[in-house]
DRENVEX-686902 format. One line per field, with one value per residue: x, y, z of N, C-alpha, C in turn. Coordinates in pm, 1 decimal. Each point is the difference from the previous one (the first is absolute). Layout:
<sites>
n_px <- [X; ...]
n_py <- [Y; ...]
n_pz <- [Z; ...]
ca_px <- [X; ...]
ca_py <- [Y; ...]
ca_pz <- [Z; ...]
c_px <- [X; ...]
c_py <- [Y; ...]
c_pz <- [Z; ...]
</sites>
This chain:
<sites>
n_px <- [116.4; -15.0; 131.6; -26.3; -58.6; 81.7; 99.9; -83.6; -26.7; -40.2; -122.4; -27.4; -144.7; -38.2; -83.0; -19.8; 35.2; -80.4; -49.6; 18.6; -78.3; -34.2; 7.2; 20.0; -91.2; -50.9; -46.0; -60.8; -27.6; -72.3; 23.4; -156.3; 8.4; -108.2; -125.4; -127.9; -97.9; -97.8; 46.7; -70.0; -62.9; 5.6; -29.9; -74.0; -19.6; -42.2; -50.9; -37.5; -7.3; -67.7; 117.4; -87.2; 52.8; -33.0; -113.4; -53.5; -97.3; -38.5; -97.0; -18.7; -69.5; 6.4; -146.0; -57.4; 140.2; -30.5; 15.4; -121.3; -37.8; 34.1; -11.5; -100.4; -30.2; 16.4; -104.5; -69.9; 55.3; 16.8; 174.0; -44.9; 46.7; -121.3; 8.5; -121.7; 37.7; -74.9; -59.7; -2.2; -110.0; -66.5; -41.4; -90.7; -32.9; 16.7; -94.9; -61.9; 39.5; -10.8; -99.7; 21.2; 91.1; -94.5; 90.7; -63.0; -120.4; -73.2; -56.5; -75.5; 52.0; 137.0; 56.7; 173.7; 38.8; -92.3; 42.7; 81.6; -23.4; -127.6; 14.6; 80.2; -110.6; -84.4; 121.6; 4.7; -130.7; -76.1; 70.4; 56.8; 56.3; 61.6; 109.6; 49.6; 109.9; -24.4; -60.8; 54.1; -41.2; -83.3; -75.6; -64.9; -14.2; -193.9; 38.0; -84.6; -2.6; 81.8; -118.3; 96.7; 18.0; 100.2; 11.9; 116.2; -83.0; -92.3; 63.6; -57.0; 24.8; -119.2; -89.5; -13.3; 31.1; -110.9; 23.8; -66.5; -83.9; -0.5; -101.1; 24.9; -130.0; -1.8; 112.9; -52.8; -132.9; 60.9; 91.4; -159.7; -125.7; 75.6; 27.9; -176.4; 0.5; -115.8; 9.0; -74.0; 1.2; -63.4; -93.6; -24.7; 107.0; -100.2; -71.0; 43.2; -3.7; -100.1; -73.8; 20.3; -88.2; -46.0; -114.1; -97.3; -22.7; -55.1; -149.4; -76.6; 60.1; 5.5; -128.5; 61.9; 87.9; -85.8; -59.1; 72.9; 42.8; -93.6; -85.1; 150.0; -53.9; -198.2; 20.7; -22.3; 8.6; -76.8; 96.1; 21.7; 137.9; 61.4; -63.8; -62.4; -128.9; -6.4; -97.6; -90.8; 156.3; 27.2; 133.0; 83.1; 92.3; -23.8; 132.6; 89.8; 67.3; 91.1]
n_py <- [-136.8; 96.4; 42.2; 11.5; -196.4; -40.8; 103.9; -52.1; 98.1; -88.0; 6.3; -25.9; 13.1; -17.8; 8.2; -173.6; 10.1; -55.5; -17.4; 147.1; -62.2; -58.6; 12.6; 117.0; -88.1; -54.5; 179.0; 19.0; -122.2; 41.0; 134.3; 41.1; 127.9; 15.1; 63.1; 56.1; -17.2; 49.6; 142.1; 99.7; 111.5; -91.2; -26.3; 98.1; 8.5; -116.1; 38.9; 126.3; -83.8; -77.9; -48.5; -12.6; -132.1; -5.3; -19.8; -38.0; -3.8; 28.3; -58.8; -54.1; 83.8; 34.8; 99.4; -62.5; -82.8; -40.2; -196.2; -45.1; 80.5; -20.7; -84.6; 50.0; 32.0; -188.6; -80.7; 157.0; -77.0; -111.8; -83.3; 52.9; -122.4; 18.4; -48.6; -21.1; 85.8; -121.4; 4.0; 123.9; -80.6; 125.7; -80.2; 63.2; -61.8; -106.3; -13.4; 65.5; -57.6; -128.5; 55.9; 36.6; -164.3; -76.9; -39.9; -21.0; -145.7; -16.8; -107.2; 103.2; -88.9; 34.6; -53.0; 12.6; -127.2; 24.8; 54.2; -58.0; -91.5; 70.6; 33.6; -161.3; -75.8; 139.6; 52.2; -106.9; 1.5; 80.1; -73.0; 133.3; -80.4; -17.1; 34.6; -95.9; -6.5; -142.0; 69.6; -117.6; -58.8; -41.1; 119.2; -102.5; 5.7; 57.4; 7.8; 65.8; 1.7; -20.3; -117.1; -24.6; -153.8; -28.5; -121.7; 10.1; 140.9; -62.5; 54.4; 121.8; -17.0; 95.0; 14.1; 53.9; -140.9; 44.2; -1.2; -131.3; 15.5; -131.0; -49.8; -8.2; -10.0; 119.7; -1.5; -62.4; 80.3; 116.6; -57.5; -91.1; 126.7; 109.9; -78.1; -9.8; 118.0; 24.5; 10.8; -131.1; 107.4; -122.2; 32.5; -147.5; -62.5; 118.4; -50.3; -63.8; 63.9; 109.9; -135.0; -80.2; 1.7; -52.9; 45.8; 58.3; 1.8; 87.0; -12.5; 44.5; -45.2; -99.7; -19.0; 46.4; -116.4; -47.7; 32.0; -14.0; -97.2; 11.8; 36.2; -79.4; -91.5; 2.6; 41.6; -97.8; -24.9; 61.8; 64.9; -110.6; -17.7; 18.2; -28.9; -101.6; -20.4; -188.3; 14.6; -64.9; 10.1; 156.3; 2.0; 94.6; -0.3; 78.3; 26.2; 127.8; -90.5; -7.9]
n_pz <- [5.5; -89.9; -13.7; -195.9; 32.5; 72.5; -105.5; -67.2; -83.2; 71.3; -87.9; 188.3; -34.2; 160.9; 23.2; -36.2; 80.1; -3.4; -137.3; 70.8; 121.1; 4.3; -109.6; 113.8; 103.3; -76.2; -30.1; 119.7; 36.3; -126.1; 75.1; -36.4; -31.1; 90.7; -44.6; 36.6; -68.7; 51.5; -52.6; -109.8; 83.6; 81.6; -99.3; -72.9; 155.7; 20.3; -133.2; 59.8; 117.7; -74.9; -103.9; -43.2; 53.5; 100.4; 21.0; 97.3; -40.2; 101.9; 1.1; 151.2; 39.4; 127.5; -31.7; -131.8; 43.0; -88.6; 33.3; -48.5; 76.4; 92.5; -66.6; -66.3; 170.3; 31.3; -80.1; -5.8; 145.3; -39.3; 21.8; 147.4; 0.7; -24.1; 92.2; -52.8; 140.5; -16.0; 65.2; -111.9; -35.7; -2.4; -126.1; 14.3; 152.8; -4.3; -43.2; 53.4; 88.2; -84.4; -1.4; 126.6; 4.4; 133.5; 116.9; 148.4; 46.4; 50.6; 73.0; 78.2; 29.7; 28.7; -103.0; 95.8; 15.9; -14.1; 104.0; 111.0; -34.7; -26.4; 118.5; 12.3; -21.7; 79.4; 102.5; -32.9; -79.9; 159.2; 70.9; -58.2; -89.6; 92.4; -90.1; -50.1; 78.8; -62.5; 47.0; -83.9; 80.4; -75.6; 33.2; 76.3; -187.3; 31.9; -143.5; 41.3; -122.5; -39.7; 60.8; 89.5; 42.6; 71.5; -12.1; -28.9; -60.4; -85.7; -137.4; -34.9; -161.6; -17.2; -113.8; 120.2; 41.8; 26.8; 146.7; -31.6; 116.9; 72.1; 17.3; 115.5; 33.5; -50.4; 48.6; 60.7; -10.6; -43.3; 113.9; 17.6; -45.0; 60.2; 113.9; -9.0; -32.0; -7.0; 88.2; -53.9; 118.4; 83.1; 45.3; 11.7; -138.8; -36.9; 96.8; -70.3; -97.8; 62.3; 84.7; -36.9; -11.2; 19.3; -17.0; 43.1; -77.0; 13.2; -103.4; 60.9; 79.8; -132.3; 8.6; 80.9; -24.9; -92.9; 24.5; 215.4; -83.3; -72.7; 143.4; 58.1; -102.0; -47.1; -125.7; -57.6; 97.4; -42.7; -103.5; 128.9; 41.4; 79.7; 53.9; -90.8; -27.8; 47.2; -78.0; 85.1; -5.0; 16.8; 8.5; -152.3; 16.7; -67.4; 90.4; -52.5; 66.1; 35.8]
ca_px <- [-138.3; 87.3; -25.4; -167.0; -125.1; 6.0; -70.0; -157.8; -108.9; -198.4; -108.6; -133.4; -158.2; -80.9; -129.0; -70.1; 121.4; 37.4; 7.8; 142.3; 164.3; 28.9; 49.0; 101.1; 96.0; 50.7; 120.3; 155.5; 59.7; 74.7; 150.1; -28.2; -51.0; -115.8; -56.5; -79.7; -114.3; -98.8; -82.4; 46.5; 56.0; 113.7; 60.6; 47.0; 73.3; 91.8; 48.4; 86.3; 94.1; 118.8; -63.1; -91.1; 3.0; -146.9; -110.8; -113.0; -73.1; -139.6; -102.8; -57.4; 156.7; -38.6; 27.1; -79.9; -4.6; -7.0; 153.6; -45.0; -25.8; 167.2; 98.3; -6.0; 138.9; 168.6; 17.7; 12.3; 114.4; 80.8; -97.4; 48.9; -71.2; -115.6; -82.1; -107.2; -44.1; -143.5; -86.0; -134.8; 67.2; -42.3; 110.2; -0.9; 104.3; 144.0; 86.0; 13.5; 142.6; 140.2; -39.0; 61.7; 153.5; 118.9; 95.9; -21.0; -47.5; 14.6; -128.5; 49.8; 130.7; 85.1; 131.9; 76.1; 99.4; -100.5; -6.2; 151.5; 9.5; -80.9; 87.7; 116.8; 1.8; -28.4; 135.1; 120.4; -30.3; 34.4; 137.9; 90.0; 76.8; 136.0; 117.4; 139.7; 148.9; 53.5; -109.0; -1.6; -141.0; -48.4; -98.6; -147.5; -82.2; -9.5; -57.4; -141.6; -57.2; 78.8; 3.8; 92.2; -73.3; 91.1; -33.2; 85.5; -16.6; -123.3; -75.9; -80.2; 33.9; -88.7; 121.5; 35.2; 133.6; -38.4; -27.2; -147.0; 12.2; -49.5; -61.0; 51.8; -107.5; -2.0; 169.4; 4.2; -72.2; 35.7; 93.8; -55.5; -36.3; 110.1; 98.6; -82.2; -17.4; -91.4; -49.6; -120.8; 28.3; -106.8; -12.4; 120.1; 133.2; 109.5; -4.0; 113.8; 111.5; 39.5; 11.8; 152.5; -62.7; -125.0; -65.1; -129.2; -17.1; -128.4; 91.1; 34.1; 142.8; 59.4; -66.9; -51.7; 196.7; -8.2; -109.3; 83.0; 150.4; -50.8; -43.6; 116.4; 113.5; -56.2; -81.5; -182.3; -61.4; -168.9; 50.2; 153.2; 64.9; 81.2; -112.3; -121.2; -97.6; -22.0; -163.5; -39.6; 72.8; 87.7; 91.4; 87.4; 98.3; 46.5; 107.9; 113.3; 121.6; 94.2]
ca_py <- [166.9; 127.0; 89.0; 143.2; -26.6; 37.1; 118.2; 77.0; 79.8; 0.5; 71.3; -67.5; 101.2; -103.8; 61.9; -91.6; -0.4; -149.3; 24.7; 108.5; -19.2; -139.0; 81.8; 70.0; -48.6; -87.7; -15.9; 137.0; -82.9; -93.2; 81.5; 71.8; 98.4; -30.1; 128.3; 0.4; 109.2; -37.0; 11.9; -1.1; 101.1; -55.2; -40.0; 120.0; 64.0; -90.4; -51.9; 131.1; -0.7; -75.1; -64.2; -169.6; -127.0; -94.2; 7.7; -125.8; 63.4; -103.5; 19.1; 87.2; 69.2; 91.7; 180.1; 9.3; -71.6; -163.2; -8.2; 78.9; 170.5; 43.0; -53.0; 98.3; 100.9; -24.8; -42.9; 79.0; 115.9; -126.8; -125.0; -107.3; -98.3; -72.8; -190.6; 18.7; -122.7; -29.1; -70.8; -37.2; -102.0; 51.3; 32.6; 176.7; 75.5; -53.6; 60.1; 113.7; 50.9; 8.7; 95.1; 109.8; 11.6; -77.3; -102.6; -136.7; 28.5; -118.0; 12.3; -66.4; -18.3; -59.8; -45.9; 127.4; -37.2; 3.9; 200.3; 42.6; -69.5; 139.6; 190.6; -12.8; -15.8; 72.9; 40.0; -76.2; 88.0; 176.5; 28.8; -112.2; -63.6; 78.5; 30.0; -76.3; 74.1; -19.9; 100.2; 33.3; -62.8; 130.7; 7.3; 6.0; 149.9; -45.8; 162.3; -57.8; 79.9; 124.7; 24.0; -53.9; -34.6; -51.2; -97.1; -22.6; 59.8; 27.0; 113.8; -22.8; 158.4; 58.2; 47.1; 189.7; 1.1; -3.4; -142.7; 37.2; -28.3; -102.3; -45.0; -159.8; -101.7; 49.7; -79.4; -171.3; -28.3; 34.5; -99.0; -112.8; 13.3; 14.2; -98.6; -90.8; 79.7; -92.3; -142.2; 77.5; -97.4; 16.4; 18.5; -82.1; 42.7; 106.2; -27.2; -160.6; 30.8; 98.7; 42.2; -155.1; -141.1; -22.5; 83.4; 1.1; 60.0; 95.8; 53.7; 115.8; 38.1; 7.2; 139.4; 99.0; 79.8; 19.9; 75.3; 62.7; 16.0; 14.5; 198.8; 78.6; -39.5; -0.8; 74.7; -53.4; -120.2; -105.9; -80.4; -11.0; -22.2; -56.7; -61.4; -12.9; -73.6; -100.0; -36.7; -84.0; 3.6; 97.7; 138.7; 13.6; 115.3; 36.1; 112.9; -60.0; -1.4; 32.7]
ca_pz <- [20.1; 50.3; 143.7; 35.8; 12.8; 157.5; 33.6; -54.0; 134.4; -5.0; 130.6; -1.3; -17.2; 52.9; 120.7; 86.0; 57.7; -54.3; -93.6; -38.7; 68.6; -91.5; -134.3; 33.9; 99.6; -122.5; -137.7; 82.8; 47.4; -102.9; -96.0; -40.2; 46.5; 4.1; 5.5; 42.8; 2.5; 51.6; -111.1; -94.8; 47.3; 70.5; -137.0; -40.3; 52.5; 51.3; -123.8; -28.1; 35.0; -55.8; -139.6; -28.6; -150.3; -7.6; 64.5; 33.5; 47.8; 41.3; -130.7; 103.1; 60.6; 27.7; -2.0; -96.6; -80.3; 18.1; -99.6; -140.7; -38.9; 46.3; -105.2; -146.5; 6.3; -10.6; -118.2; -48.7; 25.1; 43.3; -60.5; 123.8; 15.0; 84.7; 72.8; 37.7; 96.1; -5.6; 97.6; -68.5; -97.4; -111.1; -90.7; -39.2; 80.6; -11.4; -191.8; 37.3; 10.4; -113.5; -124.9; 61.2; -1.7; 51.9; -123.8; 20.3; 86.8; 133.3; 59.6; 147.9; 73.1; -123.9; 88.2; 70.7; -133.7; -109.6; -89.7; -1.2; -130.2; -84.6; -27.5; -29.1; -176.3; -87.9; -9.8; -96.6; -130.7; -31.0; 17.0; -62.0; 50.0; 2.1; -128.6; 66.6; -56.1; -100.5; -81.8; -133.1; -35.4; -82.9; 38.1; -47.1; -24.1; -82.6; -68.0; -123.2; -81.3; 59.5; 143.2; 74.3; 67.4; 75.4; 108.1; 64.7; 58.7; 39.6; -69.6; -126.3; -0.5; -93.5; -72.7; 0.3; 91.4; 132.6; 46.5; 27.9; 88.2; 18.5; 166.9; -38.8; -82.8; -82.7; -54.9; 12.9; -131.2; -78.6; -29.8; -35.0; -137.2; -113.7; -18.2; -152.6; -87.3; -102.9; 96.8; 74.3; 111.3; 32.3; 138.6; 53.9; 41.4; 33.9; 151.1; 39.8; -39.7; 50.2; 128.4; 24.8; 91.5; -24.5; 78.0; -37.5; -177.7; 18.5; -140.9; 36.5; 70.7; -72.7; -104.4; 72.8; 4.7; -137.4; -4.9; -1.2; -100.6; -142.5; 22.0; 3.3; -121.6; -121.4; -45.5; 22.9; 112.5; -23.5; -125.2; 27.4; -108.2; 98.0; 66.8; -85.9; 65.0; -85.2; 74.5; 65.1; -14.3; 83.0; -55.1; -82.6; -39.7; -123.5; -34.9; -68.1; 72.7; -148.6]
c_px <- [81.4; 0.4; -86.2; -65.9; 39.0; -21.1; -97.6; -79.6; -123.6; -31.5; -161.1; -55.0; -97.1; -43.6; 61.4; 176.1; 63.6; 111.4; 94.0; 137.2; -26.4; 96.1; 116.3; 154.6; 53.5; 72.4; 145.9; 75.0; 50.2; 89.7; -83.9; -30.4; -128.9; -70.5; -116.9; -136.3; -132.8; -142.7; 85.3; 104.7; 139.0; 85.1; 97.4; 135.4; 160.9; 92.9; 99.6; 101.0; 177.2; -93.0; -17.1; 38.9; -138.9; -118.1; -85.4; -107.6; -173.7; -132.1; -109.3; 14.0; -124.7; 70.1; -44.3; 95.8; 80.2; 146.3; 25.4; 32.9; 193.5; 60.6; -21.6; 74.4; 135.8; 58.0; 4.8; 147.7; 125.1; -24.4; 99.4; -78.2; -129.8; -47.9; -116.6; -103.5; -150.2; -91.5; -157.7; 54.5; -90.5; 97.5; 3.1; 101.8; 178.4; 0.7; -42.7; 115.2; 100.8; -79.3; 32.9; 133.2; 45.0; 68.5; -36.8; -122.1; 4.1; -130.3; 34.0; -154.3; 92.0; 187.3; 55.6; 60.2; -63.7; 4.7; 135.2; 37.4; -4.3; 53.3; 167.7; -45.0; -7.3; 96.2; 73.1; -16.1; 65.0; 167.9; 96.1; 101.5; 191.9; 33.5; 129.7; 103.4; -13.6; -109.9; 7.1; -135.8; -93.1; -125.2; -157.3; -60.1; -76.0; -74.9; -107.1; -76.6; 75.0; 32.7; 121.4; -45.5; 128.7; -37.4; 79.4; 37.4; -139.6; -75.2; -32.1; 12.1; -58.5; 132.6; 8.4; 108.5; -68.0; -47.7; -135.4; -3.9; -90.5; 5.2; 108.2; -96.9; 38.8; 105.0; -2.1; -74.5; 80.5; 104.0; -6.9; -17.8; 143.9; 126.6; -75.1; -28.7; -55.0; -59.2; -149.0; -34.7; -126.5; 2.4; 39.0; 75.9; 70.1; -60.9; 63.9; 174.3; 72.7; 16.8; 65.9; -129.6; -172.1; -103.9; -150.1; -19.9; -79.4; 56.5; -25.3; 111.9; 109.0; -20.7; 37.8; 149.1; 20.0; -27.3; 104.0; 129.9; -63.4; 23.8; 172.5; 78.0; -42.8; 14.4; -182.7; -43.1; -86.0; 26.2; 155.8; 75.8; 98.3; -24.2; -108.1; -78.8; -31.8; -124.4; 32.4; 137.1; 121.7; 65.0; 96.0; 113.7; -10.8; 40.5; 93.1; 117.6; 113.9; 154.8]
c_py <- [98.9; 106.9; 148.0; -59.5; 39.0; 106.1; 61.8; 86.1; -32.7; 129.8; -105.1; 78.9; -78.7; 100.8; -128.9; 63.7; -170.4; -24.5; 54.6; -91.2; -155.0; 76.2; 10.4; -97.3; -130.6; 24.8; 84.9; -185.7; -54.8; 101.8; 141.8; 109.7; 54.8; 157.1; -69.1; 108.2; -35.8; 35.4; 89.4; 145.6; -88.6; -68.9; 88.2; 48.6; -89.2; -13.5; 109.9; 17.2; -127.8; -101.2; -115.1; -79.9; -72.5; 60.9; -90.2; 130.0; -56.7; 87.4; 83.5; 128.4; 194.0; 127.6; -15.9; 12.8; -118.0; -28.9; 39.4; 122.9; -32.0; -93.5; 71.3; 124.2; 40.9; 29.1; 117.9; 77.3; -91.7; -100.5; -96.7; -139.7; -22.5; -80.4; 66.0; -143.3; 37.8; -70.8; -72.9; -124.5; -19.5; 21.4; 74.1; 136.1; -35.8; 69.3; 137.6; 94.6; -36.4; 85.8; 130.9; 38.2; -54.4; -119.1; -103.8; 20.0; -113.8; 13.3; -38.6; -105.0; -55.8; -68.3; 87.8; -48.2; 19.4; 134.8; 7.4; -68.6; 37.5; 82.2; -16.2; 43.9; 106.7; 78.7; -80.3; 49.4; 88.2; 21.3; -70.8; -47.2; 64.8; -29.1; -41.2; 74.1; -13.1; 23.1; -6.4; -66.1; 115.3; 22.9; -70.5; 93.7; -73.2; 147.6; -21.8; 212.2; 145.5; 8.0; -67.4; -84.8; -8.0; -49.2; -12.6; 133.5; 40.9; 109.4; -14.6; 193.4; -1.3; 32.3; 132.4; -28.7; 13.0; -130.2; -7.2; -106.7; -139.8; -70.5; -186.6; -82.9; 55.0; 26.5; -135.0; -58.2; 41.2; -62.8; -87.2; 15.5; -9.7; -118.9; -97.9; 50.2; -93.6; -144.1; 85.0; -63.7; -13.4; 111.8; -54.6; 4.8; 152.9; 12.3; -48.3; 69.1; 135.8; -8.3; -135.9; -71.6; -1.2; 90.7; -66.6; 76.5; 114.9; 58.1; 177.8; 26.3; 42.6; 113.2; 116.7; 40.0; 5.8; 173.7; 158.0; 18.5; 52.5; 185.4; 15.9; -44.5; 40.0; 169.1; 101.8; -97.4; -27.4; -87.5; -29.9; -36.1; -107.6; -151.9; -44.3; -97.6; -62.1; -10.5; -143.6; -111.7; 32.5; 103.2; -72.8; 122.1; 23.6; 129.6; -110.2; -8.3; 75.8; 22.7]
c_pz <- [-29.9; 77.9; 19.1; 20.2; 158.9; 73.7; -7.2; 134.2; -63.8; 86.2; -61.9; 0.8; 30.5; 84.3; 148.6; 118.1; 51.2; -41.3; -65.2; 109.4; -100.2; -105.3; 66.0; 65.7; -153.1; -84.1; 86.3; 27.1; -152.8; -33.7; -51.3; 94.4; -24.2; 58.8; 48.9; -40.2; 49.9; -131.8; -104.2; 54.1; 65.2; -126.1; -37.4; 100.2; -9.3; -140.6; -43.7; 102.2; 0.3; -111.0; 55.2; -114.0; -14.0; 51.5; 34.1; 16.4; -12.7; -104.9; 49.9; 69.8; 28.7; -29.3; -117.7; -120.0; -8.0; -66.1; -160.8; -20.1; 19.7; -110.4; -74.3; 50.1; -25.6; -105.9; -110.8; 4.5; 5.0; -84.4; 88.9; -29.7; 136.4; 22.1; 50.6; 100.5; 30.4; 80.0; -83.4; -128.1; -124.9; -125.9; -84.6; 50.9; -78.6; -189.3; 17.9; 65.1; -68.3; -99.3; 45.7; -29.5; 107.1; -93.0; 43.2; 127.8; 117.1; 54.5; 161.2; 61.5; -56.5; 88.8; -26.8; -170.8; -120.7; -42.6; -27.0; -166.5; -83.5; -4.1; -26.7; -178.5; -71.2; 40.9; -47.3; -103.4; -28.7; -12.0; -113.9; 31.3; 34.3; -67.5; 47.1; -65.3; -135.7; -137.2; -138.6; -73.6; -67.1; 105.8; -90.9; -29.6; -141.7; -114.5; -75.1; -16.6; 142.6; 148.7; 78.5; 115.6; 113.0; 114.8; 87.3; 164.5; 72.9; -30.6; -69.4; -44.7; -189.6; -133.8; -55.2; 157.3; 129.1; 97.8; 41.3; 124.0; -31.5; 118.0; -72.4; -79.1; -159.2; -78.1; -24.4; -120.2; -90.4; -87.1; -49.9; -98.7; -131.2; -3.2; -76.2; -102.3; -164.1; 60.5; 98.2; 144.8; 44.6; 176.1; 108.3; -10.6; 20.7; 153.3; 59.4; -69.7; 58.6; 130.8; 34.7; 97.0; 6.2; 53.9; -59.4; -137.5; 2.0; -177.6; 35.7; 32.2; -68.2; -129.0; 90.4; 9.1; -152.0; -13.3; 26.6; -54.8; -86.3; 28.6; -43.7; -139.0; -70.0; -14.2; 35.6; 89.5; -99.1; -117.2; -18.5; -166.7; 27.9; 86.5; 5.0; 77.7; -117.8; 89.9; 37.4; 62.1; 75.4; -94.2; -39.9; 55.7; -153.0; -57.1; -72.8; 54.6; -81.2; 146.1]
</sites>
């Protein structure tokens, strides 16, 4: 496990003191820095004090803003990884969480080891691999239609060389599609290939990720030219690689 993951700063946003204490103690014992917040106001104050590497965000919160509201707010300003923690078992709530930009979700009650495993997965995918002293190996870059997708550094530049912020999920989705350019991928395949583990596969969860990605890379998201839909099957990357 990389040092970057061990030293990550985790923000737990939950109004239940038992959950906050449980997660705080566990992740501090694992070597993380942990801050806690009970609502949106507290969360904003914590985020102003110190940079946050990931947020564990409860869906049901007091103060007029629930976790979905806060996830939208966070995502409008930052691509910091968000894991939704929810006591609700409604599939729609989970999908909406992904639609607003959460990287993952986990229903309560949960096992701490599973929370940790999923968090490590998010942080590992987000953190570029360290460069070796032999740095003779070329970086892994995919270029298409003027865009530059640097997989080694996990960055995306548009044709004007401006960096485009992508969430962990959006970046992984684009990498998977671009690496399989011209190949139609089903929603099941995309879920498996981007998350690296078996999950309940919700069509709308994948569709929501594609919609968010299109907004960032397509000139006209309603008439996509890079990521096209294949009715009844899935999606295909049609950008020309160079």
